[in-house]
C-alpha positions as CSV (number, residue, x, y, z in Angstrom):
1,M,0.0,-0.1,0.1
2,P,1.4,3.5,-1.4
3,R,2.3,5.8,1.9
4,W,-0.3,8.0,0.9
5,V,-2.5,6.2,1.4
6,R,-1.7,4.5,4.9
7,V,-1.6,8.5,6.1
8,A,-4.7,9.4,4.7
9,L,-6.0,6.0,6.5
10,A,-4.6,7.1,9.4
11,S,-5.2,10.5,9.9
12,I,-9.5,9.0,9.2
13,V,-8.4,7.1,11.7
14,A,-7.7,9.7,14.5
15,S,-10.1,11.6,13.1
16,I,-12.8,9.8,13.8
17,L,-11.4,9.1,17.2
18,V,-11.0,12.3,18.6
19,G,-14.7,13.2,16.4
20,T,-13.6,15.7,13.7
21,L,-13.6,14.7,10.2
22,P,-9.5,15.2,8.7
23,T,-10.0,18.4,6.7
24,R,-11.7,20.3,9.9
25,A,-9.4,21.5,12.3
26,Q,-9.3,21.6,16.0
27,D,-10.3,25.3,16.2
28,G,-11.8,25.5,12.8
29,H,-9.2,26.6,11.3
30,A,-5.7,25.4,9.1
31,G,-3.9,26.8,12.7
32,G,-5.1,23.3,14.3
33,H,-3.3,21.3,11.5
34,G,0.7,22.0,12.7
35,W,1.4,24.0,9.7
36,R,4.5,26.2,10.0
37,G,3.6,29.3,10.7
38,I,0.2,29.4,10.9
39,G,-0.3,30.0,14.0
40,H,2.8,31.6,16.2
41,T,2.0,34.9,16.1
42,E,-1.4,35.2,18.2
43,N,0.2,32.7,20.3
44,H,3.4,34.2,20.6
45,D,3.1,35.6,24.4
46,W,2.9,32.8,26.1
47,Y,4.9,30.2,24.1
48,Q,8.0,32.4,24.6
49,D,7.7,31.2,28.6
50,L,8.3,27.3,27.5
51,R,10.4,25.1,28.1
52,Q,12.1,21.8,27.2
53,P,12.2,18.6,30.1
54,G,15.4,18.4,30.2
55,T,17.4,21.1,29.1
56,G,15.2,23.9,29.9
57,Y,16.3,25.6,27.0
58,S,12.9,27.8,25.1
59,C,10.5,26.1,22.5
60,C,9.9,28.7,21.0
61,N,12.3,30.2,18.6
62,G,10.5,33.2,16.7
63,S,9.2,36.6,18.1
64,T,5.0,38.7,17.6
65,S,6.9,39.9,14.3
66,T,7.4,37.1,12.6
67,A,5.1,33.5,11.8
68,E,8.0,31.5,11.5
69,G,8.4,30.6,14.9
70,D,8.4,27.2,15.7
71,C,5.4,26.9,17.9
72,R,1.9,26.3,16.7
73,P,-1.3,25.4,17.4
74,T,-2.3,21.2,16.5
75,R,-4.2,18.6,16.8
76,A,-3.1,15.4,18.7
77,Y,-4.5,12.7,20.3
78,L,-3.9,9.8,23.5
79,G,-3.4,6.6,21.4
80,D,-4.4,3.5,24.2
81,D,-0.3,3.1,23.6
82,G,-0.4,6.3,26.3
83,V,1.6,7.9,23.5
84,W,0.1,11.3,22.2
85,R,-0.3,11.9,17.9
86,A,-0.2,14.9,16.5
87,L,-0.8,17.0,13.2
88,L,2.4,18.3,12.4
89,D,2.5,19.6,9.3
90,G,-0.6,18.3,7.8
91,R,0.9,14.4,9.3
92,W,0.4,12.3,11.8
93,V,3.0,12.0,13.8
94,P,3.9,10.3,16.8
95,I,4.9,12.4,19.9
96,P,8.5,11.6,21.6
97,P,7.1,11.4,25.6
98,R,10.1,13.1,26.8
99,V,9.3,16.5,24.9
100,V,5.4,16.3,26.7
101,L,4.8,19.4,28.7
102,Q,2.6,18.4,31.9
103,Q,0.6,21.2,31.9
104,L,-3.1,22.9,29.8
105,A,-1.8,25.8,27.1
106,P,-4.0,28.9,27.9
107,D,-6.9,28.1,25.2
108,G,-7.4,23.8,25.5
109,R,-6.0,23.5,23.0
110,S,-3.0,21.3,21.8
111,H,0.2,22.6,20.5
112,I,3.3,21.2,19.3
113,C,7.1,23.9,18.7
114,A,8.8,21.4,16.2
115,N,11.7,23.5,13.7
116,K,11.9,22.9,10.3
117,S,13.1,19.3,9.5
118,G,10.5,18.3,12.0
119,M,12.8,18.1,14.8
120,I,10.6,18.2,18.1
121,Y,11.0,20.9,20.8
122,C,7.6,20.9,23.4
123,F,4.3,19.2,22.8
124,L,1.3,20.7,24.5
125,G,-2.2,17.8,25.0
126,G,-5.4,19.3,24.7
127,S,-7.8,19.1,27.4
128,P,-10.9,16.9,26.0
129,R,-13.7,17.9,24.5
130,S,-16.7,16.1,26.3
């Protein structure tokens, strides 16, 4: 089976698990798909305070004047295996447990901080929907 078919099927299954359609972002805009540069500026004020677990380095390398920061909103779900999976630049990826921050974002949504090559620095899981 081609990789794009596996990714599409995984996205559909994950969307069913979290109760949304694959094309619908968590908050109804493209920022919910974890695309780099979308949603960073709006959230930079609290992104700048996030610190990488274990190192204390900042999760955020951007500023309020640029959308190119590492952090952005995303969609995510916690699998039965206890591993978070999140959309990173439009594809589902497993989140290494070492980068999961044990706090909620002010807006209750999931957020991911990752560089252009996909290295994940920090992740905040969103609150479950009722």
